[in-house]
VMD Tcl script that draws the C-alpha trace (Angstrom):
set ca {
  {-95.68 88.92 -73.25}
  {-97.47 87.56 -70.22}
  {-99.01 90.30 -68.15}
  {-100.49 90.82 -64.76}
  {-103.99 89.44 -64.25}
  {-105.14 91.35 -61.19}
  {-103.21 94.58 -60.85}
  {-104.58 95.38 -57.39}
  {-103.56 92.02 -55.91}
  {-100.21 92.01 -57.71}
  {-99.51 95.55 -56.52}
  {-100.24 94.55 -52.93}
  {-98.05 91.43 -53.17}
  {-95.13 93.27 -54.77}
  {-95.31 96.07 -52.23}
  {-95.38 93.62 -49.32}
  {-92.21 91.96 -50.60}
  {-90.58 95.37 -51.16}
  {-91.40 96.24 -47.55}
  {-89.88 92.95 -46.35}
  {-86.68 93.51 -48.32}
  {-86.59 97.06 -46.97}
  {-86.70 95.71 -43.42}
  {-83.91 93.24 -44.21}
  {-81.81 96.09 -45.65}
  {-82.67 98.62 -42.95}
  {-84.27 101.02 -45.42}
  {-85.89 104.12 -43.96}
  {-88.56 104.81 -46.58}
  {-88.93 108.35 -45.21}
  {-85.28 109.15 -45.97}
  {-85.52 110.54 -49.50}
  {-81.75 110.52 -50.05}
  {-81.48 106.85 -49.02}
  {-84.42 105.82 -51.21}
  {-83.08 107.77 -54.21}
  {-79.66 106.12 -53.75}
  {-81.35 102.72 -53.65}
  {-83.35 103.54 -56.80}
  {-80.18 104.74 -58.52}
  {-78.40 101.51 -57.61}
  {-81.39 99.46 -58.79}
  {-81.27 101.12 -62.20}
  {-77.48 101.17 -62.55}
  {-76.36 97.90 -60.97}
  {-79.32 95.53 -60.82}
  {-77.81 92.86 -63.09}
  {-74.46 93.08 -61.29}
  {-76.10 92.57 -57.87}
  {-78.03 89.54 -59.12}
  {-74.84 87.94 -60.47}
  {-72.99 88.71 -57.23}
  {-75.81 87.27 -55.13}
  {-75.83 84.10 -57.23}
  {-72.10 83.66 -56.78}
  {-72.24 84.19 -52.99}
  {-75.52 82.82 -51.62}
  {-74.28 83.27 -48.04}
  {-74.46 87.08 -48.37}
  {-78.04 87.63 -47.22}
  {-77.86 91.42 -47.55}
  {-76.80 91.12 -51.17}
  {-79.56 88.55 -51.81}
  {-82.14 90.93 -50.30}
  {-80.85 93.74 -52.49}
  {-81.00 91.58 -55.63}
  {-84.56 90.56 -54.72}
  {-85.53 94.19 -54.11}
  {-84.15 95.21 -57.49}
  {-86.14 92.45 -59.20}
  {-89.25 93.65 -57.40}
  {-88.52 97.20 -58.57}
  {-88.51 95.90 -62.13}
  {-91.85 94.14 -61.56}
  {-93.26 97.29 -60.01}
  {-92.30 99.44 -62.98}
  {-93.64 96.82 -65.40}
  {-96.97 96.63 -63.57}
  {-97.34 100.41 -63.75}
  {-96.45 100.46 -67.46}
  {-98.79 97.57 -68.34}
  {-101.73 98.99 -66.42}
  {-101.23 102.36 -68.12}
  {-101.31 100.58 -71.49}
  {-104.75 99.15 -70.70}
  {-106.09 102.48 -69.52}
  {-105.62 102.85 -65.78}
  {-102.95 103.75 -63.28}
  {-101.67 101.28 -60.73}
  {-101.32 102.73 -57.25}
  {-99.90 100.93 -54.27}
  {-99.50 101.99 -50.69}
  {-96.95 104.36 -49.16}
  {-93.80 102.31 -49.85}
  {-94.90 101.66 -53.45}
  {-95.40 105.39 -53.98}
  {-92.13 106.42 -52.32}
  {-89.98 103.86 -54.13}
  {-91.86 104.28 -57.41}
  {-91.38 108.05 -57.33}
  {-87.65 107.59 -56.70}
  {-87.32 105.04 -59.51}
  {-89.17 107.26 -62.00}
  {-87.08 110.29 -60.99}
  {-83.84 108.37 -61.46}
  {-85.06 106.88 -64.75}
  {-86.00 110.37 -65.97}
  {-82.46 111.57 -65.27}
  {-81.24 108.83 -67.61}
  {-83.88 109.52 -70.27}
  {-85.55 106.13 -69.63}
  {-88.92 107.41 -68.48}
  {-91.73 108.41 -70.75}
}
mol new
graphics top color blue
foreach p $ca { graphics top sphere $p radius 0.5 }
foreach p [lrange $ca 0 end-1] q [lrange $ca 1 end] { graphics top cylinder $p $q radius 0.2 }
display resetview
């Protein structure tokens, strides 16, 4: 499986795109309930949102959500891969907030280590 080459740069790039999608979606990253709901939706309906966005490219909000969910997947993968090679990947504030919500929701489903 192809991995990330420079975790620090990749983390920064992924977080920047997450921030941009958050702006497009009106996400308040300080609203824990909103972020947890977004994380829950990312884990439960990611594939559905991507299919819906593909079938209706004019729905920009749905496209932003599908992009955000793909970025969430990349974020989790980067954290897992870096842990496998012996270090933790840490991003900035949005990375930490969204990552914490994703891990909490995954743990509720038994998907987190």
